[in-house]
N, C-alpha and C positions, 0 to 999 in steps of 0.2 A: 343109524339107529340114534345117535346124538341129534343130528337135524330133525328128526322126528318129535325129539321130545324136547326140544328146544324153547318153545313156546313157554312148554309148563314148568323150566327151571326158575329156581328163583337165585340172585344174589351173586353169589361167590360159582356156585357152580353155574352159572349162564355165562360169568367170564371164564372158567376155564372152558366152556362148550367150545365158545367164540374161538378160544386160542386152538383147540384140537382140529376145528376145521377151516378155519384160516391160514395157518399155522404149523401142520400135520409135522413138518421136519422137526419142528424144536420138542414134539412129544417124541418122536423118534430116537432123537441122538442124547438130549437135555437130561439133567436130574432133577429130582422131585424138588428140588430146592429152585434149579434152572427156572422151570417151567412155572413155579409158583409166583418167581421174581416175574416173570412177561406178560402172567394174567393177574398179579399185584393181590395175591391171595397168600392165605397161610400155607405149608406143604403139606400139613395136615386135611387140608382141603383136596388139595389135589388127589390123593391117596382116596378119600372118600366118594370121590368122583368117578375112581376106577370100580371101586367097590358098587357104587350106585348105577353102574352097566352091566355089574354081574361078574367082575373081576376081583380074584381076591386080594391082589394089589395094586399099586401103580406098575410093576414090573412086567405082571401080565399083559395088562393095556398095552403097555410101550411096545410088543413082541408084535403087535396087531401093527404099528404104526412103521415099524423098521422093515418088517414083510413088504411092505408097501415100497417102502424108499427102496428097498433092496431092488425090486421087481422094476422101479424104472432105471432109465439111462442116467446120466450123468445129470447132476444139477444143472437147471437153468441159471442158475446163480453162478456157478462156476465158468460155465460157458462165457457168459458175458464178461466176467472179470477177465478171462484168460481174451478175450477179444480188446478190452480195453489195456491191457496190457501190450499187445501187439498195436494196437494205436500208439502208445505212448511212446514204445518204440522208435515207431515212425515218425513220433514229432509233430503229430498232426495236430491243429489249432484253426481258430475260426470258422468259415462257413463247412469246411471241408472236415472239420471233426464234428461240427454239429451233424453231417449229412452219415459219417459213418457211426454215432451213435445212435440215430433213430434206425440206421440199418442194421446194425447190431442187435439193439432190442426186439426189432419185427421178426426176423431172423431166431431170435430166442424164442418169441412169442410165438412162430408158427411151427416150431419143433413141439412145444407145450402143447398147443392145439391138437396137433398129429398124434401127440402119444397120451394122450387124458381123454380125449373125446371117446363116448361110448357109440363105438357101431351099431349098437343095438337102438338106442337112441335116435341117431342119425335115420333109420330107418322108420324107426314109430313115427318121427316128425313127418318123414317125407310120404309116408303113409295116410295121414290126417290132413297135410295141404293137399295131397293130390286128390283125394275124394273128398273136397270142400266145392260145394257150390260155388263160394265168393271167398275169398282170402283178403281177410283186412291187416292191415298194416300200420304197428304204432308204434312210437318213438319219440323223444323229445330230446331238444340237447344236443350232446356232443355223438349220441348213438343216431342222430336223426338222417345223416349220409347213408348209414346202412341201411334203413328204411327206404331211402329214397332210390338206392342201386335194387333192391328187391323189387320194389313197385317197375320200377323200369325195367329188369329182367323179366320178369312175369307177363308186362304188355308185350314183351317182343314173341314171345313161346305162345300168346294168344291166350293164357289164362286168366279170367276172371279176377282181378283185384280191385281193392280201395285204400288208396294213403290216404291215413288219419292226419292231417297235416297240421289238424289245428286253426285253419283260417276262419276267421270269425265266430272263432269259440264254437264251432259244431261239431268237432271231434264224439261227445258223448251222443248226439243226435244220431249222429250216422253210424255208430256203433249198435243202437238199440236196432237198425234193420234186422242185426245179424241173429240168425238161427242156427237151432242145430247143428244144421248140414253145412254150417260155415263154418271157418276156423278162423281164428285171429292170432298172426304173429306178432309179438312186441320184444321190444329190444331195450334195457335199460341196465347201466351200470350205476354203480355208486358215484356221485349221491343221486338216489334214484328220485325220475320225474315225482312228485307228488301224483300229478293228473293219470299219467302211466299207472301207476300202482292202483287208483280208484277204479279205474277202469276195467283193468284186466281182471280184480275182485269182481267187480259186478255183471264183469261179462261172463265169468268162470258160472257164477252163482246161477246165470239163467240157461246152465247145460251146452253151451258153446264151448267146443274143446279150442283149447287154450295153450299155445308153443311160445315157449319164452328165450330166447337169447342172453343170458347175464351174465353174474360171476360168482354164482357159488349156491349153497345150500340155506345159506342166512337171507338170503334174496328175499324182498319182501314179495316178489313175484311168485316165487319156487313154489308155496302152497296152494296156488291156485292153476298150477300148470300141469298139464296132462302129460308135457314133454320138457325137461328144462336141458337148455345147453349149455354149457358152461364155457366162459374163458374166462382167462388171467385177466384179474382188473388192470394190471401194472400200474397198482397207486406209489409204489415206488420212485416212478417216474415224473418227473415236473410235466409234462407234454404226453399223455395217453394215446398210443399210439389205437387206431382203428384196424389195422393191418389183419391180426388174428380174426377180429369178428366180421370185415368183410371178405376174409378166405371162407369164413363159416358161411355165412349167404351166399357167396359164389357156389358152393358145394350144393348146398341146399336148392337154389333154383334151378343149376345144370342137372341134378338128381331129376326135380320136374319135367323139366324141358325133354330130358329122355324117355322118363314114362311117358309124355304125350305124343312122342314122334313113336313108341315102338307099336 
């Protein structure tokens, strides 16, 4: 509901909505004053935000966030901290420490992907892609390796696909060939590539089914997507890993390959 109304929210309401979507654990565990500090608003604004979404006060809205937190497994932050403590106890440093750091973060990202991805959305994405005449694949920047893998794997399965690699600035022209019987699979994370955002929106407006792999409901790709598959952005890490997006990509292409061979 918050994500659906986000574009219509203004000022402090939008700031609180951003915290609610991107940092739900803070809403679940912190006081009104603490949440207000994170959102850089007054505590009274947090209360008004809860009331704007139909709750008598902050406590009633917070209960929804707490239920979500209880249903999840041990927080991923706690898992990473435990792994870091183990590394410190083993006095790891240098290249070995870097390797362990990347492995630990990758393991945590994979656990989060497994626990948070919607099986229903995975099935919907597979349905749209398997029914497409041609699958167009779009990504730029750090997301591009994921798109390359998908194109490679689809080719191995004999599924018609087009990798929009931007060569010669022709991505927009090539994507104009996509029709309602095709599908666009787009991958983008913060900071979102402007051309990808524009092409996704333009393609969706023409009625072409769009599936996006991105990092949440506030992604500019979200409003254009028939199916959105979210992967944790990993913004707190200096080098954001592609382990989880690549795992999700493998899941999709193997699912499509299985459907083709059965």
